[in-house]
N, C-alpha and C positions, 0 to 999 in steps of 0.2 A: 252030340252037341257040345261045343266048347264053352265051358262055364268059367274059364279063367278070367279073372277081373283085369281090366285095363287100367294101368296106372295113369292118373291124370297129372299133367305137368302144370305147375303153378308158377306164375311170374307176377311181379308187381313193379310199378313205376309211377312217377308223378304224371307224366304225359305219354300216352301211347300214340304213335304216328303210324297209321295203316297205309303203307305204300312207301317204296324205297326208290322211286324215280326222282326226277328233278324237284318236283313240288314238295314231296315228302322229306327229302334230304335237306332242302333249304329251310323248311320249317323247323326241322330237328336241330340244325345248326344254330338258328336264331335262338331257340330255347336254351340249348346247351351253353351258349355264350353268355346267357343271362343267369346261369347257375341253376337251371332247372334239370332235374333228372329226366332223361328221354329214352324211350325204347322205340325203335323203328322196325317194323316187321313187313316182310314181303314174301312172295312165294316163288320168286325167281332169284338166281344168283345176283348179288347186289350190283355187279357190273353189267348185268344184262337186262336191266329194266327197259321198258319201252322207250324211255328217253334216249337210250343209246342208239336207236335207229334214226333219229333226226339227222338229216344230212346237211341241209342248207345253211342255217345260221341263226343268229339272235339279233333282233332289231333294237337299236338305240341311237338317238340323235346325237352322236358325238361330234359330227362336223369335221372328221379327219380328212374326208375326201371332198366334201361340199360344205364349206364354212357357213353357208347360208342356212343350213338345217338347224332346227330347234325342236325342243320337246313339244312346243305348241303346234308346229307343223306336223309332227308325228301324230299328235292327238287328232288334229283335223283330218289327216289322211285316214286314220282308223275309223273315226266317226262317219265320214263320208262313205267309206266302203262297207260299213255295217248297215247301210241304208238307214242310218240314224236310229237303229234299233238298240245299239249298245248303250250302256249306262255311261253318261259323260263323266261322272265322278270316278268310276273305275278306270276309264280310259286315261283320265288325268293322272291318277295314281301310277298306272303302268308307265305312261310316257315320261313322267317326271323322274321316276326311279330307275328307268332302264339303264341309264348311264352308270348309276351306282352299281347295278348288277354286273355290268361288264367289268368295271373296275375291281369289284370283289373277286370275280372269277380269275381275272388276270393276276391279282395279288396272291390268290391261292394256288397259282401255278398253271392255269389253262393256257396252252400255247396258241394263241390267236395268230392268224396270218397277218403279216406286216408288209408294208411297202419298203422300198430300198432304203429310205431314210429313217426307218424304225417306227413310223406311225402305224397305227392299226389300219389294216385294209378294210374297206367297206364297199358293198356292192348293192345294186338294185334288187329288190324283191317286189312282189306284187303291190301295186297301188302306191308305191313310194314316189314322192315328189323329188326326193334327193336320195343318194346312196347312204344307207344306214344299217346294212346288215353286216355284222361281224361274224367271222367264220373260221373254221379250222379245216382246210381242205374240203372234202366231202364227208367228213365224219365228225361234225361239230357236236352232235348229241353224245357220241361215244366219249369224246374228250371231256365234255361237261360232266357226264356221269362219273367218269374216273376222278375228276377234280373234286366233285362234291362228296363222293365216297371217302376219298383220302382226307379231306378237311373235316368231314363229320366225325370220322374215327379219331382224328387228332383233337377234336373239340370235346371228346368224351361221349359221343353218341353210341349207344349199344345198338348194333344192327343184327337182326336175326332174319335171314333170307330164306327160311324153309317153313314159314307158317302161313297157312291159308285161313283167313278169317271168315267165318260163316255167320257170325251174329255179333252185333254190338250189344253189350249188356246195359240195360236201362230199366229204371223203376220210377214211376210217377214223374216222368219227364227228366229224370236225372241219370246221366250216363256214368257208369262206374267201371267200365272195362270192355273186354271183348272175349269171344270164344272162337276157337278154331281147331286146327289139327296140323301136325307136322307132316309135310308132304313126303318126307323121306321114309318114315316108319309108321305113319298113321296115328301117332300118339295124340290124344286130345290135349288141348292147351287152353288154360284159363289165364287171362291177363287182367289183373286188377289195376285200375288207373284212376286218377282224379279227373283226368280230361282225355278226350280222344279227338285226334285230327284225322279226317278221312281224306286220303289223297291217292286213290287207286284207279284213276283214269275214267274214261267215258263208256259209251255203249255202241260204238260204231260197228261192232261185230254182229249186231243183230241184222244188219243188211248183208246181202250176198256178196257185194263187191265193196271192198274197203281197203285202204292202205295200212290198216292195223294188222298186227300178227294174229294168226287164227285163234290163239288161246288167250288173247288179251283184249281189253276194252269190251268186255262182255256184259257190262251193266251192273257189276258187283257194287259199285258205289251207290247207285240208286236203290238197289235192293237192301243193302245194309242200312242206309239212311231211313228208308221207308219203314222197315221193320222196327227201327228204334224210335219211331214216332216223328221223324224229321219230315219237313215239307220239301218237295221237289219243285224247283223253279226253272222256267225256260228250257224244259227238256226237249223242246222241238228245235232248238238252235244247236245243230250238230256241225262240227267242223269235219268236212271231207277234204282231203287233199285234192286240188283241182285237176291234176293230170296224172294219169297212170295207165297201166295195161289191163285189159279185160280178157285178152286172148294171147297165147293159148291158155287153157283153163288152169294148168299148173302154175302159171305166172300171174294169174288174176290177182289184182291188188298191188302188184309191184308199182311203186310210184316213179314218176318222172320228176326229178327234183325241180322245185321252183327256181333254183339257181340256174338251171338250164335255160329257162325262159328269160330270166333276169340278165343273162349274158348274151342274149340275142338268139337263142335257139328257136327253131321253128318246129312246131308239132305237125306231123303229117299223118294222114289216114292210110288205110290199106292200099289205096290207089296212088299213094305218094303225093296226094294233093295236100296243100297246106290247110290246116284247120283255121277257119276264119269266122267272121260274123259274130253273133252273140256269144257262141261258145268260146271263141278265142278271147273276146274281151272279158268274159267272166273269169276265165282262167288267169289272164294277165292281171286282173284286178283283185285276186285273192289276197287277203291280208292276214299275216301272222304277227300281231303286235309284239 
């Protein structure tokens, strides 16, 4: 029996951000630029967060291709395609600020596709009245992740991408850090923090077929929040990419980019017939605000 003690690693910060994808990094940048000490942790290489797999683009009513577009139209399209289940206040916040998000990414060095005259290219995505998707080839998420990592480091964010968090530390309703381990050598890690931001993705991997990577979106966010005493809201509202492969088995979950349909691509079944009817309209109407 091995009785050798395991040395625990201790870290401390003002704000701990769990998750180093797009959401976690953007939150970290905002805090760092306001002078707050931030530690962002994840369990994958920082350039390989799930954000890096996003292919299609980012939606914002810039009007570079269709001057008639507006944030109000963007909000209306989103609310309609949510079957009026989405929170109108959240939709307004997202639609109003989407243009600012694109401008920030561009200023931080993200190489968006452009037209011949230098304006940003925009294309149709699901349920858009006008073209409003900004993109970088078919690897928009990868470039966004690279841009955010670079700017976060420049802003002073400490990123540790080898820590798997297993528990948020809380007492009497007050969060004071998190516990986990180093995925490289198994060393236990305790992180003391004045506040914790949870940004570790969803739970689509509990279904057999999904466009998420097999070892991501496994519901860690729900588990961590629930164990810390948090309340889970709207857990039944899950985003599945509307088109992808289910056969052969080793390719199950491979998505067919929304950009393919936005540019006029036709989905066909195994008999080479075009997919139509309610399934086609549901896929074409998928919204990624």
